[in-house]
N, C-alpha and C positions, 0 to 999 in steps of 0.2 A: 946764746943767751936770748931769752924771749922777754918781751915787755909784758907786764901784768896789766890787765884791762880793768878800768873802773869807770864810774860816772861822776860828773860834777854838776851840782845844781839840785833843784827841787823837782820832784814829781808833782803833778797837779794833785790837789787834795782829793782823796777818794771818799765816797759817801758811805764809809763803813766806820765801825768803832776803831780806835787807834791801833789796837793789837792786830785786828784783821787787815787794816790798811797797810801797816808795816809789813806784814807777812806777804800781802799781794805784791807790794813793791819789790821786796826781796826776791820773790818767785820770778817776777818779770826780768829782773837783772840776771838771775841765774840762768833762765831760759835763753837770754841773749848772750850768754857766755862770759859774763863778767867774772873776774877773779876776786875782786874786792867789792863788796856790796855795801850799801848804806840804807838808812831808814827812809830815804827820799825826803827828808825834812817834813815828815807827816806831823810831828809834834809842834813845830813852829815854822815860821817862814823867815825869809831873809830880812824882812822889815823888823822883826823882833830884835835882830842883832843891830841893825842900823839905828833904831830908836835909842840905843844906849849912847850914841855919839852926841855930845853936847851941842844943842842947837837944832837937833832933829827930833821930830815927834810924830805920833800917829794921828791921822785924821780920817774922815769918812772915806776918802779916796785912796788911802794908803799912807804914804810918808809925806811929811811936810816940814819945811824949814820954819821953826817957830821963834828962833832967836839967832843972833850972829853965831856962825859956825867958826870956832877957833881952831 
């Protein structure tokens, strides 16, 4: 039995349109031999998910605590 290879995390934002950026990220993963590929989070970043946590919000530098985190 062999293990399937994939990636975890975001690729840096690419300076292309979203469709072209996703295609480039997928091509890089396939060239590297990944079995399971992702869009490299080109549509959103990790902060997009974190800002949904009560007490966290977005600021100019990224993520900030804006109220008590429960």
